[in-house]
LOBAPA-553516 format. One record per residue (C-alpha): residue number from 1; x, y, z. Coordinates in steps of 0.2 Angstrom, whole numbers, plus 5000, padded with zeros to 4 digits. Each point is the difference from the previous one (the first is absolute). Layout:
N
n NUM, x X, y Y, z Z
...
//
This chain:
418
n 1, x 5000, y 5000, z 5000
n 2, x 5013, y 5013, z 5005
n 3, x 5012, y 4995, z 4986
n 4, x 4987, y 5004, z 4987
n 5, x 4993, y 5015, z 5009
n 6, x 5018, y 5007, z 5000
n 7, x 5003, y 4997, z 4982
n 8, x 4983, y 5009, z 4996
n 9, x 5006, y 5015, z 5011
n 10, x 5016, y 5000, z 4991
n 11, x 4992, y 5001, z 4983
n 12, x 4987, y 5013, z 5005
n 13, x 5003, y 5019, z 4999
n 14, x 4983, y 5005, z 5007
n 15, x 5002, y 5004, z 5018
n 16, x 4982, y 4996, z 5005
n 17, x 5001, y 4983, z 4992
n 18, x 5017, y 4997, z 5009
n 19, x 4992, y 5005, z 5017
n 20, x 4985, y 4988, z 4996
n 21, x 5012, y 4985, z 4996
n 22, x 5010, y 5004, z 5016
n 23, x 4984, y 5001, z 5010
n 24, x 4995, y 4982, z 4994
n 25, x 5017, y 4994, z 5005
n 26, x 4999, y 5007, z 5018
n 27, x 4982, y 4995, z 5003
n 28, x 5004, y 4983, z 4993
n 29, x 5015, y 4997, z 5011
n 30, x 4993, y 5007, z 5016
n 31, x 4984, y 4991, z 4997
n 32, x 5009, y 4983, z 4999
n 33, x 5010, y 5004, z 5015
n 34, x 4985, y 5006, z 5010
n 35, x 4990, y 4984, z 4995
n 36, x 5014, y 4988, z 5006
n 37, x 5006, y 5010, z 5015
n 38, x 4985, y 5009, z 5007
n 39, x 4984, y 4990, z 4995
n 40, x 5000, y 4990, z 5016
n 41, x 5004, y 5016, z 5010
n 42, x 4986, y 5010, z 4993
n 43, x 4987, y 4986, z 5002
n 44, x 5006, y 4997, z 5018
n 45, x 4998, y 5019, z 5004
n 46, x 4983, y 5001, z 4992
n 47, x 4994, y 4984, z 5010
n 48, x 5006, y 5009, z 5016
n 49, x 4991, y 5016, z 4996
n 50, x 4984, y 4990, z 4996
n 51, x 5001, y 4990, z 5016
n 52, x 5003, y 5016, z 5010
n 53, x 4984, y 5006, z 4993
n 54, x 4991, y 4985, z 5005
n 55, x 4998, y 4992, z 4983
n 56, x 5004, y 4982, z 5000
n 57, x 5012, y 4994, z 4987
n 58, x 5009, y 4983, z 4998
n 59, x 5018, y 4996, z 5000
n 60, x 5012, y 5005, z 4986
n 61, x 5001, y 4985, z 4987
n 62, x 5011, y 5009, z 4987
n 63, x 5019, y 4998, z 5003
n 64, x 5011, y 5007, z 4986
n 65, x 5017, y 4992, z 4998
n 66, x 5014, y 5013, z 4999
n 67, x 5011, y 4998, z 4984
n 68, x 5019, y 5000, z 5004
n 69, x 5008, y 5017, z 4999
n 70, x 4985, y 5009, z 4994
n 71, x 5004, y 5016, z 5010
n 72, x 5017, y 5001, z 4993
n 73, x 4997, y 4996, z 4982
n 74, x 4984, y 5011, z 4999
n 75, x 5010, y 5015, z 5005
n 76, x 5014, y 4995, z 4987
n 77, x 4988, y 4998, z 4986
n 78, x 4991, y 5017, z 5005
n 79, x 5016, y 5009, z 4999
n 80, x 5004, y 4993, z 4983
n 81, x 4984, y 5007, z 4993
n 82, x 5001, y 5017, z 5009
n 83, x 5018, y 5002, z 4995
n 84, x 4995, y 4998, z 4982
n 85, x 4985, y 5012, z 5002
n 86, x 5013, y 5013, z 5007
n 87, x 5011, y 4997, z 4986
n 88, x 5014, y 4995, z 5011
n 89, x 5001, y 4982, z 4993
n 90, x 4999, y 4993, z 4982
n 91, x 4993, y 4983, z 5002
n 92, x 5008, y 4985, z 4991
n 93, x 4993, y 4998, z 4982
n 94, x 5001, y 4987, z 4986
n 95, x 5005, y 4982, z 5001
n 96, x 5002, y 4994, z 5018
n 97, x 4993, y 5016, z 5008
n 98, x 4986, y 4991, z 5009
n 99, x 5012, y 4987, z 5007
n 100, x 5012, y 5013, z 5006
n 101, x 4985, y 5009, z 5009
n 102, x 4995, y 4983, z 5008
n 103, x 5018, y 4997, z 5006
n 104, x 5001, y 5017, z 5008
n 105, x 4984, y 4997, z 5009
n 106, x 5004, y 4982, z 5005
n 107, x 5019, y 5001, z 5004
n 108, x 4999, y 4987, z 5014
n 109, x 5013, y 5005, z 5013
n 110, x 4991, y 5016, z 5005
n 111, x 4982, y 4996, z 4994
n 112, x 4993, y 4992, z 5017
n 113, x 5006, y 5014, z 5012
n 114, x 5009, y 5014, z 4991
n 115, x 5009, y 5011, z 4997
n 116, x 4988, y 5008, z 4989
n 117, x 5009, y 5003, z 4983
n 118, x 4997, y 5014, z 4988
n 119, x 5000, y 4996, z 4982
n 120, x 5013, y 5013, z 4996
n 121, x 5012, y 4991, z 5012
n 122, x 4997, y 4982, z 4993
n 123, x 4995, y 5001, z 4982
n 124, x 5017, y 5007, z 4994
n 125, x 5008, y 4985, z 5009
n 126, x 4988, y 4987, z 4992
n 127, x 5005, y 5007, z 4982
n 128, x 5018, y 4996, z 5002
n 129, x 5009, y 4984, z 5005
n 130, x 5002, y 4997, z 5018
n 131, x 5016, y 5007, z 5007
n 132, x 5008, y 4985, z 5009
n 133, x 5017, y 5000, z 5009
n 134, x 5009, y 4992, z 5014
n 135, x 4998, y 5016, z 5010
n 136, x 4982, y 5001, z 4998
n 137, x 4998, y 4982, z 5004
n 138, x 5010, y 5002, z 5016
n 139, x 4990, y 5015, z 5005
n 140, x 4983, y 4991, z 4996
n 141, x 5005, y 4985, z 5011
n 142, x 5006, y 5012, z 5014
n 143, x 4983, y 5009, z 5000
n 144, x 4990, y 4984, z 5000
n 145, x 5010, y 4994, z 5015
n 146, x 4997, y 5016, z 5009
n 147, x 4982, y 4999, z 4996
n 148, x 4999, y 4983, z 5007
n 149, x 5009, y 5004, z 5016
n 150, x 4988, y 5015, z 5003
n 151, x 4985, y 4989, z 4997
n 152, x 5005, y 4984, z 5009
n 153, x 5012, y 5006, z 5014
n 154, x 4991, y 5016, z 5005
n 155, x 4982, y 5001, z 4993
n 156, x 4994, y 4982, z 5002
n 157, x 5009, y 4998, z 5017
n 158, x 4992, y 5016, z 5007
n 159, x 4983, y 4995, z 4993
n 160, x 5000, y 4982, z 5007
n 161, x 5008, y 5003, z 5017
n 162, x 4991, y 5016, z 5005
n 163, x 4991, y 5012, z 4988
n 164, x 4986, y 4989, z 4995
n 165, x 4997, y 4994, z 5017
n 166, x 4998, y 5017, z 5007
n 167, x 4989, y 5007, z 4986
n 168, x 4989, y 4985, z 5001
n 169, x 4997, y 5002, z 5019
n 170, x 5007, y 5017, z 5006
n 171, x 4990, y 4999, z 5016
n 172, x 5010, y 4985, z 5005
n 173, x 5016, y 5011, z 5000
n 174, x 5008, y 5014, z 5010
n 175, x 5004, y 5017, z 4994
n 176, x 5018, y 4996, z 4996
n 177, x 4995, y 4985, z 4991
n 178, x 4987, y 5009, z 4989
n 179, x 5013, y 5014, z 4997
n 180, x 5013, y 4987, z 4995
n 181, x 4987, y 4992, z 4988
n 182, x 4997, y 5017, z 4992
n 183, x 5019, y 5003, z 4998
n 184, x 5002, y 4982, z 4994
n 185, x 4986, y 5002, z 4987
n 186, x 5008, y 5016, z 4993
n 187, x 5016, y 4990, z 4998
n 188, x 4991, y 4985, z 4994
n 189, x 4990, y 5009, z 4986
n 190, x 5016, y 5009, z 4994
n 191, x 5011, y 4985, z 5000
n 192, x 4986, y 4989, z 4992
n 193, x 4996, y 5013, z 4986
n 194, x 5017, y 5007, z 4997
n 195, x 5007, y 4982, z 5000
n 196, x 4987, y 4995, z 4987
n 197, x 5006, y 5015, z 4990
n 198, x 5018, y 4995, z 5002
n 199, x 4996, y 4983, z 4993
n 200, x 4990, y 5007, z 4986
n 201, x 5014, y 5012, z 4995
n 202, x 5013, y 4987, z 5002
n 203, x 4991, y 4987, z 4989
n 204, x 4997, y 5013, z 4987
n 205, x 5019, y 5004, z 5000
n 206, x 5003, y 4981, z 4997
n 207, x 4989, y 5001, z 4985
n 208, x 5009, y 5016, z 4994
n 209, x 4987, y 5013, z 5004
n 210, x 5001, y 5015, z 5013
n 211, x 4985, y 5004, z 5011
n 212, x 4999, y 5016, z 5010
n 213, x 5004, y 5002, z 5018
n 214, x 4985, y 4999, z 5011
n 215, x 5006, y 5003, z 5018
n 216, x 5013, y 5012, z 5007
n 217, x 5002, y 4997, z 5019
n 218, x 4983, y 5008, z 5004
n 219, x 5001, y 4999, z 5019
n 220, x 5014, y 5013, z 4999
n 221, x 4988, y 5013, z 4994
n 222, x 4998, y 5016, z 5009
n 223, x 4983, y 5005, z 4993
n 224, x 4985, y 4990, z 4993
n 225, x 5004, y 5008, z 4983
n 226, x 5017, y 4993, z 5001
n 227, x 4993, y 4983, z 5005
n 228, x 4989, y 4999, z 4985
n 229, x 5015, y 5004, z 4989
n 230, x 5009, y 4985, z 5007
n 231, x 4986, y 4987, z 5003
n 232, x 4992, y 4991, z 4986
n 233, x 5007, y 5013, z 4988
n 234, x 4992, y 4992, z 4984
n 235, x 4982, y 5002, z 5008
n 236, x 5003, y 5017, z 5008
n 237, x 5007, y 5007, z 4984
n 238, x 4985, y 4992, z 4990
n 239, x 4987, y 5008, z 5012
n 240, x 5009, y 5016, z 4998
n 241, x 5001, y 5000, z 4981
n 242, x 4984, y 4992, z 4995
n 243, x 4988, y 5006, z 5015
n 244, x 5007, y 5014, z 5010
n 245, x 5006, y 5011, z 4985
n 246, x 4984, y 4997, z 4990
n 247, x 4990, y 5005, z 5015
n 248, x 5009, y 5017, z 4999
n 249, x 5015, y 4996, z 5012
n 250, x 5006, y 5016, z 5009
n 251, x 4994, y 5011, z 4986
n 252, x 4983, y 5006, z 5007
n 253, x 5005, y 5008, z 5017
n 254, x 5003, y 4992, z 5017
n 255, x 4982, y 4993, z 5003
n 256, x 5000, y 4992, z 4983
n 257, x 5017, y 4993, z 5003
n 258, x 4995, y 4992, z 5017
n 259, x 4984, y 4993, z 4992
n 260, x 5010, y 4992, z 4986
n 261, x 5012, y 4993, z 5012
n 262, x 4986, y 4992, z 5010
n 263, x 4991, y 4993, z 4985
n 264, x 5016, y 4993, z 4994
n 265, x 5005, y 4991, z 5016
n 266, x 4982, y 4994, z 5003
n 267, x 4999, y 4992, z 4983
n 268, x 5018, y 4993, z 5003
n 269, x 4994, y 4992, z 5016
n 270, x 4985, y 4993, z 4991
n 271, x 5011, y 4993, z 4987
n 272, x 5008, y 4989, z 5013
n 273, x 4984, y 4991, z 5003
n 274, x 4982, y 5000, z 5003
n 275, x 5000, y 5005, z 5018
n 276, x 4995, y 5015, z 5010
n 277, x 5017, y 4998, z 5009
n 278, x 5009, y 5004, z 4985
n 279, x 4990, y 5015, z 4997
n 280, x 5004, y 5006, z 5018
n 281, x 5018, y 4996, z 4996
n 282, x 5000, y 5011, z 4985
n 283, x 4990, y 5014, z 5009
n 284, x 5014, y 5000, z 5014
n 285, x 5013, y 5002, z 4987
n 286, x 4990, y 5013, z 4989
n 287, x 4996, y 5011, z 5016
n 288, x 5018, y 4999, z 5006
n 289, x 5007, y 5005, z 4982
n 290, x 4988, y 5015, z 5000
n 291, x 5005, y 5005, z 5017
n 292, x 5019, y 4998, z 4996
n 293, x 4998, y 5011, z 4985
n 294, x 4990, y 5013, z 5010
n 295, x 5014, y 5000, z 5013
n 296, x 5014, y 5001, z 4987
n 297, x 4992, y 5015, z 4992
n 298, x 4996, y 5010, z 5015
n 299, x 5007, y 5018, z 5001
n 300, x 5018, y 5000, z 5006
n 301, x 5002, y 4981, z 4998
n 302, x 5019, y 4996, z 4999
n 303, x 5008, y 4993, z 4985
n 304, x 5012, y 4986, z 4999
n 305, x 5005, y 4988, z 5014
n 306, x 5000, y 5005, z 5019
n 307, x 5011, y 4995, z 5014
n 308, x 5004, y 4981, z 5002
n 309, x 4988, y 4998, z 5014
n 310, x 4986, y 5008, z 4991
n 311, x 5002, y 4989, z 4985
n 312, x 5001, y 4984, z 5011
n 313, x 4984, y 5006, z 5008
n 314, x 4991, y 5002, z 4983
n 315, x 5006, y 4982, z 4995
n 316, x 4994, y 4993, z 5017
n 317, x 4983, y 5009, z 4998
n 318, x 4998, y 4995, z 4982
n 319, x 5004, y 4981, z 5004
n 320, x 4987, y 4999, z 5014
n 321, x 4987, y 5008, z 4989
n 322, x 5003, y 4988, z 4987
n 323, x 4999, y 4986, z 5013
n 324, x 4983, y 5007, z 5006
n 325, x 4993, y 4999, z 4983
n 326, x 5007, y 4982, z 4998
n 327, x 4989, y 4994, z 5014
n 328, x 4985, y 5004, z 4989
n 329, x 5008, y 4993, z 4985
n 330, x 5004, y 4983, z 5009
n 331, x 4985, y 4998, z 5012
n 332, x 4985, y 4990, z 4995
n 333, x 4987, y 5012, z 5004
n 334, x 4998, y 5016, z 5010
n 335, x 4997, y 4990, z 5016
n 336, x 5017, y 4992, z 5000
n 337, x 5009, y 5017, z 4995
n 338, x 4991, y 5009, z 5015
n 339, x 5004, y 4985, z 5012
n 340, x 5018, y 5001, z 4995
n 341, x 5001, y 5019, z 5003
n 342, x 4991, y 4998, z 5016
n 343, x 5013, y 4987, z 5006
n 344, x 5014, y 5011, z 4995
n 345, x 4994, y 5015, z 5009
n 346, x 4995, y 4990, z 5015
n 347, x 5018, y 5000, z 5005
n 348, x 5010, y 4987, z 5010
n 349, x 5017, y 4992, z 4999
n 350, x 4996, y 4981, z 4999
n 351, x 5007, y 4992, z 4985
n 352, x 5001, y 4981, z 5004
n 353, x 4992, y 4996, z 4983
n 354, x 5013, y 5009, z 4990
n 355, x 5014, y 4988, z 4995
n 356, x 5018, y 5006, z 5001
n 357, x 5003, y 4993, z 4983
n 358, x 4987, y 5011, z 4992
n 359, x 5008, y 5015, z 5008
n 360, x 5017, y 4995, z 4993
n 361, x 4992, y 4998, z 4982
n 362, x 4992, y 5016, z 5001
n 363, x 5016, y 5009, z 5006
n 364, x 5009, y 4991, z 4985
n 365, x 4987, y 5006, z 4988
n 366, x 5000, y 5018, z 5005
n 367, x 5019, y 5001, z 5001
n 368, x 5002, y 4994, z 4983
n 369, x 4986, y 5011, z 4994
n 370, x 5009, y 5015, z 5006
n 371, x 5016, y 4995, z 4991
n 372, x 5004, y 5015, z 4988
n 373, x 4996, y 4997, z 4982
n 374, x 5018, y 5002, z 4995
n 375, x 5006, y 4986, z 5012
n 376, x 4987, y 4988, z 4992
n 377, x 5006, y 5005, z 4983
n 378, x 5018, y 4996, z 5004
n 379, x 4995, y 4983, z 5007
n 380, x 4991, y 4996, z 4984
n 381, x 5014, y 5005, z 4990
n 382, x 5012, y 4990, z 5011
n 383, x 4990, y 4985, z 4997
n 384, x 4999, y 5003, z 4981
n 385, x 5019, y 5002, z 5000
n 386, x 5003, y 4983, z 5008
n 387, x 5006, y 4985, z 4990
n 388, x 4986, y 4988, z 4996
n 389, x 5005, y 4986, z 5012
n 390, x 4999, y 5013, z 5014
n 391, x 4983, y 5006, z 4995
n 392, x 4994, y 4982, z 4999
n 393, x 5006, y 4997, z 5018
n 394, x 4992, y 5015, z 5007
n 395, x 4983, y 4996, z 4991
n 396, x 5002, y 4982, z 5006
n 397, x 5002, y 5007, z 5018
n 398, x 4984, y 5011, z 4998
n 399, x 4991, y 4984, z 4994
n 400, x 5005, y 4990, z 5015
n 401, x 4994, y 5015, z 5011
n 402, x 4984, y 5001, z 4992
n 403, x 4997, y 4981, z 5002
n 404, x 5004, y 5001, z 5018
n 405, x 4990, y 5016, z 5004
n 406, x 4986, y 4997, z 4988
n 407, x 4983, y 4994, z 5008
n 408, x 4990, y 4985, z 4993
n 409, x 4985, y 5011, z 5001
n 410, x 4997, y 5010, z 4984
n 411, x 4999, y 5019, z 5002
n 412, x 4994, y 5008, z 4984
n 413, x 5007, y 5016, z 4994
n 414, x 4990, y 5014, z 5008
n 415, x 4996, y 5009, z 4983
n 416, x 4995, y 4984, z 4992
n 417, x 4982, y 5004, z 5007
n 418, x 4999, y 5016, z 4991
//
């Protein structure tokens, strides 16, 4: 559908016809996404409304199966058509053009959970032979190993040994244990999702293709704006370019800007899943982004970095606000989110259900997260420069560690559900 619509948009010089064709594409894509992701959610909410009005209704019998990767490939194919409409992309034409388009959409390393790829980044690579080299292969293997370490050693361990237990029954745990679960989830979702991204980018390098960076140490951010420049970069930039900017961005004055930020983050939250929890998560981020912008543009606001203690304070505040929002993102319903917040603010020092090994893994995760990007780059280059037998020995050691630490219980990637 989008391939032929983009071809028609390319051939047309009539602006009204081009807009109509684009509208067909947008409505079609969002309609398909809404049907598969939000039909059950809508039915359940209508049922609850009718029941609250005293109108008897039966149980929901329709259950729509969610296609793998639909949230990601829908955004990719929408960006394809929109870029053609904006005349920022000339779509492939002639023999093999349709297959090239399909390969762009279905390129398997990133299709299930991102990163979201722009056509202008991927199509030129598909039009030439894959660039294979020993250095790229080594870098790809290094990233795959890093991704597996993040996923198995940190994310899965924290989920199975503390985070899932507390989020399932927060009332059974004390304030420190609930707080540790929140910090643990912040680390879990980062290591889980960035780990998947590392594996996707590494796998693509093994095939000779380069995918864009999707994470940049987000918990080092000193504002929520900076956080969204570092977290899930492909989604945040997509929302900016294809939703926030078309809504008007910051061109209509302060109130319009705050409105556009809130709409963008509300829809970004809803994109993650059919739940009011995700809407609240998006609302928390939208409101804080608007407040941050208002504060930064107040009369007499300083420019540039402040003293070290001020910058550290901003980082701590940003991290804890992100963690507050993560509670609603992770909790299954508002009741559990409220219970977790109640337990945290209740206070107390008892932490008998907090294993020391969990604290060690959390400390390890946060310390490695705070490593400067330059240091990580030097480590990666050092691995690439090693002779092949040394690389093999290190990868074998990683495999043994993964085998020893890995659990028999399967912990799916968090973003697989979206």
